[in-house]
C-alpha positions in Angstrom: 47.0 -18.9 19.0 43.8 -16.3 19.1 41.4 -16.8 16.7 38.1 -14.9 15.6 35.0 -17.2 15.5 31.8 -15.8 14.1 28.7 -17.8 15.2 25.2 -18.0 13.6 23.5 -15.6 16.5 22.4 -11.9 17.1 25.7 -10.8 18.1 27.5 -8.1 15.5 30.9 -9.4 16.2 33.1 -12.7 16.3 34.2 -14.4 19.7 37.8 -15.1 20.6 39.3 -18.6 20.8 42.0 -20.3 21.5 43.2 -23.1 19.2 46.1 -25.7 18.5 45.2 -25.9 15.0 46.3 -24.3 12.0 43.3 -22.1 11.3 42.6 -19.7 8.6 39.7 -16.9 7.6 36.7 -18.9 6.2 37.7 -21.9 8.3 34.5 -23.8 9.3 35.1 -25.2 13.1 33.2 -26.8 16.1 33.3 -24.4 19.2 31.8 -24.3 22.8 29.4 -21.4 23.1 27.5 -21.1 26.8 26.9 -24.7 27.6 26.3 -26.0 23.9 28.6 -26.6 20.9 28.2 -24.8 17.7 29.2 -24.4 14.3 31.3 -21.0 13.7 33.7 -19.8 10.7 37.1 -18.0 11.4 36.2 -14.4 10.4 38.3 -11.7 9.0 38.4 -9.4 12.1 38.6 -9.6 16.0 35.9 -8.4 18.3 36.4 -4.6 19.3 38.0 -3.9 22.7 35.2 -5.0 25.3 35.5 -4.6 28.8 33.8 -7.9 29.6 36.5 -10.6 31.0 35.7 -14.0 29.6 37.6 -17.2 30.0 38.8 -17.8 26.5 37.9 -21.1 25.0 39.4 -23.4 22.9 38.4 -24.5 19.4 37.1 -28.4 19.4 37.8 -29.3 16.0 37.9 -28.4 12.4 35.2 -29.6 9.7 36.0 -31.0 6.5 34.5 -28.3 4.6 36.2 -26.2 1.8 37.0 -22.8 3.5 34.5 -19.9 2.9 36.2 -17.8 0.3 37.3 -14.3 1.9 35.0 -12.5 -0.8 32.2 -14.1 0.8 33.4 -13.1 4.1 33.9 -9.5 3.0 30.6 -9.8 1.2 28.6 -11.0 4.7 30.2 -8.1 6.4 29.2 -5.4 4.0 25.4 -7.2 4.0 25.4 -6.9 7.7 26.4 -3.0 7.6 24.0 -2.3 4.6 20.7 -4.3 6.0 21.7 -3.0 9.8 21.6 -6.7 10.9 24.2 -8.5 13.0 27.3 -10.3 11.3 25.9 -13.4 12.9 22.7 -13.4 11.4 23.7 -12.8 7.9 26.2 -15.9 8.7 23.1 -17.8 9.7 21.3 -17.1 6.1 24.7 -19.2 4.8 24.5 -22.3 7.0 22.3 -24.9 7.0 20.5 -25.1 10.3 23.1 -23.1 11.7 25.5 -26.0 10.9 27.9 -27.1 7.8 27.7 -30.2 6.0 30.8 -32.2 5.8 31.9 -33.9 2.3 29.8 -36.5 1.6 30.6 -39.6 -0.7 31.0 -38.8 -4.3 27.7 -41.0 -5.5 25.6 -38.4 -3.2 26.0 -35.8 -6.0 25.5 -38.3 -8.8 22.0 -36.9 -9.6 23.7 -33.6 -10.6 26.3 -34.8 -12.9 26.6 -32.7 -15.9 26.3 -33.6 -19.3 25.4 -30.7 -21.4 23.7 -32.3 -24.6 23.5 -30.6 -28.2 20.0 -29.0 -28.4 18.2 -28.0 -31.4 17.3 -24.6 -30.5 18.0 -22.1 -32.9 18.2 -18.3 -31.6 16.9 -15.7 -34.1 18.9 -13.0 -35.4 17.6 -10.5 -32.3 18.5 -13.2 -29.8 21.9 -13.4 -31.1 22.6 -10.0 -30.8 21.3 -9.5 -27.4 23.8 -12.6 -26.3 26.8 -11.0 -28.1 25.8 -7.6 -25.8 25.2 -9.9 -23.0 28.5 -11.6 -23.3 31.0 -8.5 -23.4 33.0 -8.1 -20.2 31.8 -11.7 -18.8 35.1 -12.4 -17.1 34.7 -9.4 -14.5 31.9 -7.7 -12.3 29.4 -6.0 -14.8 25.4 -5.6 -14.7 23.6 -6.4 -17.8 19.8 -5.8 -18.4 18.0 -8.1 -21.0 14.8 -6.4 -21.4 12.5 -8.4 -23.6 8.7 -8.1 -24.4 6.9 -11.2 -22.6 7.1 -14.3 -24.8 10.2 -13.0 -26.7 12.7 -16.0 -25.8 14.7 -14.2 -22.9 15.4 -17.7 -21.2 16.8 -19.1 -24.2 19.6 -16.0 -24.4 20.4 -16.5 -20.9 20.6 -20.2 -20.8 23.1 -19.8 -23.8 25.4 -17.4 -21.8 25.1 -19.8 -18.8 26.4 -22.6 -20.9 29.5 -20.6 -21.7 30.1 -20.2 -18.3 29.5 -23.8 -17.3 31.7 -24.8 -20.3 34.4 -22.8 -18.6 34.4 -24.8 -15.1 32.3 -22.3 -13.2 28.9 -22.8 -11.6 25.9 -20.7 -12.3 23.2 -19.5 -10.1 19.6 -18.6 -11.4 17.2 -16.7 -8.9 13.4 -16.9 -9.3 10.9 -14.7 -7.2 8.3 -17.7 -6.7 8.8 -21.5 -5.9 5.7 -21.9 -7.8 7.7 -21.4 -10.9 10.6 -23.7 -10.4 9.0 -27.0 -11.5 8.0 -25.7 -14.9 11.3 -24.1 -15.3 13.1 -27.3 -14.1 11.9 -29.3 -17.1 12.8 -26.1 -19.6 16.1 -26.3 -18.1 16.6 -29.8 -18.5 15.4 -29.8 -22.4 17.7 -27.1 -23.3 20.8 -28.5 -21.3 20.4 -32.0 -20.9 21.3 -32.7 -17.1 19.5 -31.6 -13.7 20.0 -28.3 -11.9 19.8 -28.5 -7.9 16.7 -26.4 -6.8 16.6 -24.4 -3.4 13.8 -23.3 -1.7 12.0 -23.5 1.7 9.9 -26.6 0.3 13.1 -29.0 -0.4 13.8 -31.9 2.2 16.6 -31.4 4.6 18.7 -34.4 3.0 18.2 -33.0 -0.4 19.5 -29.6 1.4 22.4 -31.0 2.7 23.5 -32.7 -0.6 22.9 -29.5 -2.7 24.8 -27.3 0.1 28.0 -29.9 0.3 27.5 -30.1 -3.7 27.8 -26.3 -4.1 30.7 -25.8 -1.4 32.8 -28.8 -3.1 32.1 -27.6 -6.9 30.1 -31.1 -7.5 26.9 -29.2 -8.7 27.3 -26.6 -11.3 23.7 -25.1 -11.6 21.3 -24.0 -8.9 17.9 -22.7 -9.7 16.7 -21.0 -6.3 14.5 -18.5 -4.6 15.9 -15.9 -2.5 17.8 -17.6 -0.3 20.1 -19.3 -2.8 21.7 -16.2 -2.9 23.8 -17.4 0.0 24.8 -20.8 -1.0 28.5 -21.1 -0.3 29.6 -21.5 -4.1 33.0 -22.5 -4.4 33.6 -21.2 -8.4 30.4 -19.0 -9.0 31.0 -17.6 -12.6 27.4 -16.2 -13.6 24.3 -14.8 -11.5 21.0 -14.4 -13.2 18.3 -12.6 -11.8 14.9 -13.5 -13.7 11.6 -11.3 -13.4 14.3 -8.9 -11.7 11.3 -6.4 -10.9 9.2 -8.7 -8.9 8.4 -7.3 -5.1 8.6 -11.0 -4.0 12.3 -10.4 -4.3 11.9 -8.5 -1.0 11.8 -10.7 2.2 10.2 -8.6 5.1 10.3 -11.3 7.9 13.2 -12.1 9.9 16.2 -10.6 8.2 15.0 -7.7 5.6 16.8 -7.8 2.4 16.1 -7.4 -1.3 17.6 -10.6 -3.1 18.0 -8.8 -6.2 20.3 -5.6 -4.8 22.1 -8.3 -2.7 22.8 -10.4 -5.8 24.4 -7.5 -7.6 26.5 -6.9 -4.3 27.7 -10.6 -4.2 28.6 -10.3 -8.1 30.3 -7.4 -7.3 32.7 -9.2 -4.5 32.9 -12.0 -6.4 33.9 -9.9 -9.3 31.8 -11.6 -11.9 28.9 -10.8 -14.4 25.3 -10.7 -13.4 22.5 -10.3 -15.7 18.8 -9.4 -14.9 16.1 -10.4 -16.9 12.6 -8.6 -17.3 10.1 -7.3 -19.2 9.3 -3.9 -17.6 12.5 -3.1 -15.5 12.1 -1.9 -12.0 12.5 1.7 -11.6 15.7 1.6 -9.5 16.9 -0.8 -12.6 15.7 1.6 -15.3 17.6 4.6 -13.7 20.7 2.5 -13.4 20.2 1.9 -17.2 19.9 5.7 -17.9 22.8 6.8 -15.8 24.9 4.1 -17.8 25.8 2.2 -15.0 24.1 -1.1 -16.6 24.1 -2.1 -20.1 21.1 -3.2 -21.9 19.9 -5.3 -24.5 16.3 -5.5 -26.1 14.2 -8.2 -27.5 11.1 -6.7 -29.3 9.9 -9.6 -31.3 7.9 -12.4 -29.5 8.4 -16.1 -30.4 7.0 -17.2 -33.8 6.2 -13.4 -34.7 3.3 -13.8 -32.2 1.7 -10.2 -31.6 1.2 -9.0 -28.4 -2.7 -9.0 -27.2 -5.0 -6.5 -28.1 -6.9 -4.8 -25.4 -10.7 -3.7 -24.7 -12.2 -2.0 -22.3 -16.1 -3.5 -21.2 -17.7 -0.1 -19.7 -19.7 -1.5 -16.9 -21.9 1.8 -16.7 -23.6 0.6 -20.2 -24.4 -3.2 -18.8 -26.1 -3.5 -15.6 -24.7 -6.5 -13.6 -27.2 -9.0 -12.2 -27.4 -8.6 -8.4 -24.4 -11.1 -6.7 -22.6 -11.2 -10.4 -19.4 -9.7 -11.2 -19.3 -10.8 -14.9 -21.2 -8.7 -17.7 -23.5 -10.1 -20.4 -21.0 -8.2 -23.0 -17.8 -10.2 -21.4 -19.9 -13.6 -21.6 -20.2 -12.9 -25.2 -16.7 -12.2 -26.0 -15.6 -15.3 -23.9 -18.0 -17.6 -25.8 -16.5 -16.6 -29.1 -12.9 -17.7 -27.3 -14.2 -21.0 -26.1 -15.7 -21.5 -29.8 -12.2 -21.3 -31.4 -10.8 -23.9 -28.3 -8.8 -21.0 -26.8 -8.1 -21.0 -22.9 -9.6 -18.4 -21.0 -8.6 -16.5 -17.8 -10.3 -14.4 -15.4 -8.1 -12.7 -13.4 -8.9 -11.2 -10.0 -5.9 -10.3 -7.6 -8.0 -11.5 -4.3 -7.7 -15.0 -2.6 -11.0 -16.8 -1.1 -14.6 -16.3 -1.7 -15.3 -12.8 -0.3 -12.7 -10.3 1.5 -15.8 -8.7 3.7 -18.3 -10.9 5.7 -21.2 -8.8 7.5 -24.3 -9.8 9.4 -27.3 -7.8 7.8 -29.0 -7.6 11.2 -26.2 -6.3 13.8 -23.8 -5.0 11.0 -20.6 -6.7 12.6 -18.2 -7.5 10.6 -15.9 -10.5 10.9 -12.3 -8.9 11.6 -9.1 -10.8 13.0 -8.8 -10.7 16.8 -4.8 -10.5 16.2 -4.4 -8.2 13.5 -6.3 -4.8 12.6 -7.9 -6.4 9.4 -10.9 -8.1 8.1 -11.1 -12.0 7.9 -11.6 -13.6 4.4 -14.2 -16.0 3.7 -12.8 -19.3 2.3 -15.9 -21.2 1.1 -13.8 -24.5 -0.3 -12.1 -24.6 3.2 -15.6 -23.7 5.1 -13.8 -21.0 7.2 -12.9 -17.7 7.6 -8.8 -17.0 7.2 -6.8 -14.3 8.1 -3.9 -13.9 5.5 -1.3 -12.2 7.6 -1.5 -14.4 10.9 -3.2 -17.5 9.9 -5.9 -16.9 12.2 -9.1 -19.2 11.5 -12.8 -18.9 12.6 -15.9 -20.7 11.5 -19.0 -18.9 10.0 -21.2 -19.3 12.9 -21.8 -16.4 15.3 -24.4 -15.2 18.1 -26.1 -12.3 17.0 -26.3 -9.3 19.1 -30.0 -8.5 18.1 -31.2 -12.1 18.3 -30.3 -15.7 17.3 -27.5 -16.4 14.9 -25.8 -13.9 12.4 -27.1 -13.9 9.2 -24.6 -13.0 6.5 -23.9 -11.1 3.5 -20.6 -11.3 1.6 -19.1 -8.0 0.4 -17.1 -8.0 -2.7 -15.7 -11.2 -4.9 -12.6 -13.2 -4.6 -11.4 -15.8 -6.9 -13.8 -18.4 -5.3 -16.6 -16.5 -5.9 -15.8 -15.9 -9.2 -15.5 -19.4 -9.9 -18.8 -20.2 -8.7 -20.3 -17.6 -11.4 -18.2 -19.0 -14.0 -19.2 -22.4 -13.5 -23.0 -21.5 -13.5 -22.2 -19.8 -16.8 -20.1 -22.4 -18.4 -21.6 -25.7 -16.7 -19.9 -28.0 -19.3 -16.1 -26.5 -19.3 -13.6 -27.7 -16.7 -12.7 -24.7 -14.8 -9.9 -24.4 -12.0 -8.4 -21.5 -9.5 -4.9 -20.9 -9.7 -3.7 -19.0 -6.6 -1.3 -19.7 -3.8 -3.9 -21.3 -1.9 -4.4 -24.2 -5.0 -1.0 -24.1 -6.4 1.4 -25.1 -3.7 -0.3 -28.3 -3.2 1.6 -31.8 -4.4 -0.9 -31.9 -7.0 -0.1 -28.7 -8.6 2.4 -30.2 -11.3 -0.7 -32.2 -12.4 -2.8 -29.4 -12.6 0.2 -27.6 -14.4 0.3 -30.3 -17.0 -3.5 -30.1 -17.6 -3.5 -26.4 -18.3 -0.5 -26.7 -20.8 -2.7 -29.2 -22.5 -5.4 -27.4 -22.5 -7.4 -29.9 -21.0 -8.6 -27.1 -18.4 -10.4 -24.6 -20.5 -10.9 -21.7 -17.8 -8.6 -20.5 -15.2 -9.5 -18.3 -12.2 -6.5 -16.7 -11.2 -4.7 -14.1 -9.0 -1.3 -12.7 -9.5 0.5 -16.3 -9.3 -0.7 -16.6 -12.6 1.4 -13.6 -14.1 4.8 -15.0 -12.8 6.3 -16.5 -16.2 4.0 -19.4 -16.7 3.6 -20.6 -20.0 0.2 -21.8 -21.3 0.3 -22.3 -25.1 -3.5 -22.3 -25.6 -4.3 -18.9 -23.5 -5.8 -16.4 -25.7 -8.5 -14.5 -23.9 -7.9 -12.7 -20.4 -10.6 -10.9 -18.7 -9.5 -8.5 -15.8 -12.5 -9.0 -13.8 -12.2 -5.5 -11.5 -9.4 -3.5 -12.6 -8.6 -1.8 -9.3 -6.0 0.7 -10.3 -6.9 3.0 -6.9 -3.5 2.2 -5.6 -3.5 2.3 -1.7 -2.3 5.7 -0.6 0.6 4.3 1.6 2.3 2.6 -1.3 4.7 4.9 -3.1 5.2 2.0 -5.8 1.6 1.6 -6.5 1.5 2.5 -10.3 4.9 0.7 -11.1 3.5 -2.3 -9.6 0.3 -2.1 -11.5 2.3 -1.2 -14.8 4.8 -4.7 -14.1 1.5 -6.6 -13.1 -0.8 -5.9 -16.4 2.2 -6.4 -18.4 3.1 -9.7 -17.0 -0.6 -10.8 -17.0 -1.1 -9.8 -20.6 2.0 -11.4 -21.8 1.0 -14.9 -20.7 -1.9 -14.5 -23.7 -1.2 -15.4 -27.3 2.1 -16.6 -27.0 2.0 -19.3 -29.8 0.9 -16.8 -32.6 -3.0 -17.1 -32.3 -4.8 -13.7 -31.6 -5.5 -12.9 -28.0 -7.2 -10.0 -26.4 -7.3 -8.8 -22.9 -10.7 -7.5 -21.7 -10.8 -4.9 -18.9 -14.0 -4.7 -16.9 -14.3 -1.6 -15.4 -16.8 1.4 -14.1 -13.6 4.0 -14.2 -14.3 5.8 -17.3 -10.4 7.5 -16.9 -8.9 4.7 -19.5 -5.9 7.0 -19.9 -4.7 4.9 -17.1 -5.3 1.3 -18.5 -3.6 2.7 -21.7 -0.7 3.9 -19.7 -0.2 0.5 -18.2 -0.5 -1.6 -21.2 1.4 0.5 -23.6 3.7 -1.8 -25.7 6.7 0.5 -24.7 7.0 0.5 -20.8 9.7 3.1 -21.0 7.4 6.0 -21.4 5.6 5.3 -18.4 8.9 4.4 -16.6 10.3 8.1 -17.7 7.1 9.7 -16.2 7.2 7.9 -13.0 11.2 8.5 -12.6 10.8 12.2 -13.2 7.5 12.2 -10.1 10.2 10.4 -8.1 12.8 12.8 -9.0 10.8 15.8 -8.1 9.5 14.5 -4.8 12.8 13.1 -4.0 11.6 9.6 -3.4 13.6 6.3 -3.9 15.8 6.0 -6.3 16.8 9.6 -5.6 17.0 9.1 -1.8 17.3 6.2 0.3 14.6 5.4 2.7 14.9 3.2 5.8 11.7 2.2 7.9 11.6 1.6 11.7 8.9 -0.6 12.9 8.5 -0.9 16.6 5.9 -3.5 17.8 4.4 -3.9 21.6 1.6 -5.2 23.3 0.4 -1.9 24.8 -0.9 0.8 22.7 -0.5 3.5 24.8 3.0 2.8 26.2 4.1 2.1 22.8 3.1 5.5 21.3 5.0 7.2 24.1 8.1 5.1 23.8 8.2 5.7 19.9 8.2 9.5 20.3 11.0 9.2 23.0 13.0 6.9 20.6 12.7 9.9 18.0 14.0 12.3 20.0 16.6 10.2 21.0 17.7 9.5 17.4 16.7 12.8 15.7 20.0 14.6 16.1 22.4 11.7 15.6 21.0 10.4 12.4 22.4 11.5 8.9 18.8 12.1 7.7 15.3 13.3 8.5 13.2 11.2 10.6 9.5 11.2 9.9 6.6 9.7 12.3 5.9 8.2 14.3 2.8 6.9 12.9 0.5 4.0 13.4 1.1 1.7 10.7 -1.7 1.3 8.1 -2.3 -2.5 9.3 -1.9 -1.1 13.3 -2.0 -4.3 14.6 -0.4 -7.8 13.4 -0.1 -11.0 15.6 -1.6 -9.5 18.7 1.0 -6.6 18.8 0.6 -2.8 17.9 2.6 -1.4 15.6 4.2 2.4 14.9 6.2 3.5 11.9 9.0 6.0 11.5 11.1 6.6 8.4 14.2 7.8 7.8 15.0 9.8 4.5 18.7 10.4 3.6 21.4 10.6 1.0 22.2 7.2 -0.7 25.3 6.5 1.2 26.2 4.1 4.1 26.5 7.1 6.2 22.8 6.9 6.9 22.9 3.1 8.3 26.1 3.7 10.2 24.9 6.8 12.0 21.6 5.0 12.7 23.3 1.7 13.9 25.6 3.5 16.2 22.4 5.5 17.9 20.0 2.4 17.9 22.8 0.4 20.1 22.3 2.9 22.9 18.8 3.1 22.8 17.1 0.1 25.4 13.7 -0.4 24.6 11.1 -1.6 27.5 10.9 -5.5 27.9 8.2 -6.6 25.5 8.9 -4.0 22.8 10.7 -4.7 19.4 12.4 -2.8 16.8 12.6 -4.1 13.1 14.6 -2.2 10.7 13.9 -2.4 6.8 16.4 -0.6 4.6 14.8 0.3 1.2 11.4 -0.8 2.0 8.8 -1.8 -0.5 6.1 -2.7 1.7 4.5 0.2 3.8 2.0 -2.0 5.8 
């Protein structure tokens, strides 16, 4: 009999094979493809009529893996259509290194055996009410948003909801935006449930991934805590999805297949007909709009744990205190910090810039160090003694012949966390100080550093936005925002929303155990309304205003945006081709085509980049019309088109 087999590659259709085996939709099989053997899945539809004549090959064998459920097949078909990516690439996200793992001996899953213990945690009245609202209609698809002020105990509420689902024999998935959070979160989970969840992200070993993938497919593992990619695991009995920090921009994948994991999680829940809970302190604009329209239900937690109050805010006007040369911390700030340190408070200096200095310049020839592969500056990392491109990873030494005479003589313009750390060490020489950024916290030693921070063995932290992501530091009661750069770049329509979420999350790290806490903003900008807006206890006021601006200007969530990025090695050819491409698609697309324009980062990894933007109504018609016409356009060799539906980043 003939069967359609989807293969994890760049094709948007299954291939037809012959088989003597009894096969049904979702079965995993091994088939010959070209000169090799590959894993494929029996799909729900044959390839549409093709003029090509191939000799039909035979399925080699069926794998001992529970079949992929039909609703996951439907979800992957929809995912491919929505994100304009081939079906084969959607399947690749679900397989493990393009393969499927056959059933392992039962002892392989032993570490994840569930044994829920009773815990001492008692929910407050407000938490119980939220849980009650969350658990309404738990037996079918619905989206519930739990919005709670930072430190209000949102995690305990959704743990209780998950416990109910596990007790009924179902599996649960908790999505987190950052892999850096999984360690501390896993401990919290074990403390509550008494058993170990499976943790899934890019840093997990191949052997562990095989055990987890197989355990999920065979219903031997009940809970997964994971980053974006865990959304595509082949759950056999998924009963609940939880998206923690749903507003976080890290849920958007820009590399390879572009998709938004939060939005795709909602779709997967819809195809599986199961509930999904979105957890946040400040909802994303899209989520907030859906709450207003009544599409999502909402419960709120306004009380912090132990009735702790939210931090106070103080503005330190840098116009009144002249900073010393090459210094970024004012005398008034130092006085305030000393008062906190005397009370044994932990202190955080916040600056959203990695490295030592974002701009290195020679004071003789005025040439700055920029990346030879990308159109951006190299950042000086003093700890590593090198200059680094944060986009392509290019490294250079701080050593250059000057066009004027001898060697270049450098000045460092602007601070990064390393430079602030250097200054803080001079001001507070007796204190234990550490940098908290993606350069320092993705190492093996990071759990050790976290432990020290929690125990207040480290008194001063210098951190980037990574620190705002859900960490719990009991002694942190003073935050200094070194340079509140609110002038969000002009090409980012989400600039204001991102600032609101960042500073809410950041201030939420302070005062979590009941002691009074303060966030200090150092600024030259006398427009304090901006700071008042983003620190208002009720973020809904800001979100209402922002929604109104978006409505007036027909911006997402009121319109669909699709970004088309064309890259190539030859600047002139690329521009010519981009205009040709625009006139080719313009009349066939169900939407307006804007551009082409040079991307803000015009050169990346040695390739020039040009952007077009499609604006259209929120329906699949935009994607379908675009897919059809794109197929017919052939770019010259060396040029590549990337499609990003619902873009978040406009670089």
